[in-house]
C-alpha positions as CSV (number, residue, x, y, z in Angstrom):
1,M,-65.7,180.9,-2.2
2,R,-64.5,183.6,-4.5
3,N,-68.0,184.9,-5.1
4,M,-68.5,185.1,-1.4
5,K,-65.5,187.3,-1.0
6,S,-66.5,189.5,-3.8
7,L,-70.0,189.7,-2.3
8,A,-68.5,190.5,1.1
9,A,-66.2,193.4,-0.2
10,G,-69.1,194.8,-2.3
11,C,-71.3,194.9,0.8
12,V,-68.5,196.5,2.9
13,L,-68.0,199.2,0.1
14,L,-71.7,199.9,-0.1
15,V,-71.8,200.4,3.7
16,V,-68.9,202.8,3.6
17,L,-70.1,204.9,0.7
18,T,-73.6,205.0,2.1
19,G,-72.1,206.4,5.4
20,C,-70.4,209.2,3.4
21,Q,-73.7,210.4,1.9
22,R,-74.7,213.8,2.8
23,T,-78.3,213.9,4.1
24,V,-78.6,217.5,5.0
25,V,-80.5,219.8,2.6
26,V,-79.8,223.5,2.8
27,T,-82.1,226.1,1.5
28,E,-81.0,229.7,1.4
29,S,-82.4,232.8,-0.1
30,F,-80.7,236.2,-0.7
31,V,-81.9,239.6,-1.7
32,N,-79.9,242.0,-3.8
33,K,-79.6,245.2,-1.6
34,S,-79.6,247.5,-4.6
35,D,-82.6,245.9,-6.3
36,P,-84.9,244.1,-3.9
37,A,-86.6,242.6,-6.9
38,Q,-83.7,240.3,-7.4
39,V,-84.0,237.2,-5.3
40,L,-81.6,234.3,-5.3
41,K,-82.7,231.0,-3.9
42,L,-80.4,227.9,-3.4
43,E,-81.1,224.4,-2.4
44,S,-78.3,222.0,-1.9
45,Q,-78.6,218.5,-3.1
46,P,-77.5,215.6,-1.0
47,S,-74.7,214.0,-3.1
48,L,-72.4,211.2,-2.5
49,N,-70.1,212.7,-5.2
50,Y,-69.6,216.0,-3.4
51,D,-69.4,214.4,0.0
52,F,-66.9,211.8,-0.7
53,L,-64.7,213.3,-3.4
54,G,-65.5,216.9,-2.6
55,R,-63.5,216.9,0.8
56,F,-60.1,216.5,-1.2
57,R,-61.0,219.4,-3.7
58,N,-62.6,221.6,-0.9
59,A,-66.2,221.4,-2.5
60,E,-68.5,221.8,0.4
61,A,-72.0,221.6,-1.4
62,A,-73.6,221.6,-4.7
63,G,-77.3,222.1,-5.5
64,V,-79.7,224.1,-7.8
65,Y,-80.5,227.7,-7.6
66,T,-83.0,230.2,-9.3
67,L,-82.6,233.9,-9.6
68,K,-85.8,236.0,-10.0
69,T,-85.5,239.4,-11.6
70,D,-87.7,241.9,-13.1
71,S,-86.8,240.5,-16.6
72,G,-87.5,236.9,-15.7
73,T,-86.0,233.8,-13.9
74,I,-82.6,232.2,-14.4
75,S,-81.7,228.8,-13.1
76,G,-78.9,226.3,-13.1
77,T,-76.5,224.6,-10.6
78,Y,-74.1,225.9,-8.1
79,T,-71.0,224.9,-6.1
80,Y,-69.8,226.1,-2.8
81,V,-66.0,226.1,-2.3
82,V,-63.9,226.9,0.7
83,D,-60.2,227.6,0.5
84,S,-57.8,225.0,2.4
85,Q,-57.7,227.6,5.5
86,G,-61.5,228.3,5.6
87,K,-60.9,232.0,4.9
88,I,-62.3,232.4,1.4
89,R,-65.9,231.1,0.7
90,Q,-67.3,231.2,-2.7
91,Y,-70.4,230.3,-4.6
92,T,-69.9,229.5,-8.4
93,F,-73.1,229.5,-10.3
94,H,-73.6,227.6,-13.6
95,P,-76.7,228.9,-15.4
96,Q,-78.5,226.5,-17.9
97,Q,-77.9,229.4,-20.4
98,G,-75.3,232.2,-20.1
99,E,-71.9,232.5,-18.5
100,R,-70.9,231.2,-15.2
101,W,-70.4,233.7,-12.2
102,T,-69.2,233.8,-8.8
103,A,-69.9,235.4,-5.4
104,K,-67.6,235.5,-2.4
105,L,-69.5,235.3,1.0
106,D,-68.6,237.5,4.0
107,S,-68.4,236.4,7.7
108,H,-72.1,237.2,8.1
109,G,-73.4,234.9,5.2
110,S,-74.0,237.7,2.7
111,F,-72.1,238.1,-0.3
112,T,-70.9,240.5,-3.0
113,D,-71.3,239.3,-6.7
114,E,-68.8,239.9,-9.6
115,K,-70.4,243.2,-10.4
116,G,-69.9,244.7,-6.8
117,S,-73.6,244.3,-5.9
118,P,-74.2,243.4,-2.2
119,W,-76.7,240.7,-1.4
120,R,-78.0,240.1,2.2
121,I,-79.1,236.7,3.3
122,Q,-82.8,236.6,3.9
123,Q,-83.5,233.0,4.8
124,F,-81.6,229.8,5.9
125,K,-83.1,226.6,6.4
126,K,-81.2,223.3,7.1
127,V,-82.9,219.9,7.3
128,D,-81.4,216.5,8.0
129,T,-83.5,214.3,5.7
130,Q,-82.3,211.2,7.6
131,A,-82.7,212.4,11.3
132,K,-85.8,214.5,10.5
133,V,-84.2,217.6,12.2
134,A,-84.6,221.1,10.9
135,L,-83.1,224.6,11.6
136,H,-84.8,227.5,10.1
137,I,-83.5,231.2,10.3
138,G,-85.4,234.2,8.7
139,G,-88.7,234.8,7.0
């Protein structure tokens, strides 16, 4: 009897947690307005951790990024955070090598990095991997 209760509780927890899992993958690309050779590509990763726990810490998404420049490619992970009032939206980039950097988004989806360089959004694609629905904006 005790094992059945434990099994039932485990199944309920699994169903609840599975329902919280993010199934939407967002891919974005940005171009540096001052240096068009610099292209930043972001891809969110479906994550139980950020979808379930992130709601309490204002973390909206996490994923991987690549930044292509004339001098090479930098890659790492990123997080997207929104303040409690939804007014400040910010990416924080965690490169595999080097120092962390941030970028604050404007109301149009573009951003300015820490050095003051403006970046414009070039492409936005949102795919719900579970429902097989996609939204694609840009080139």
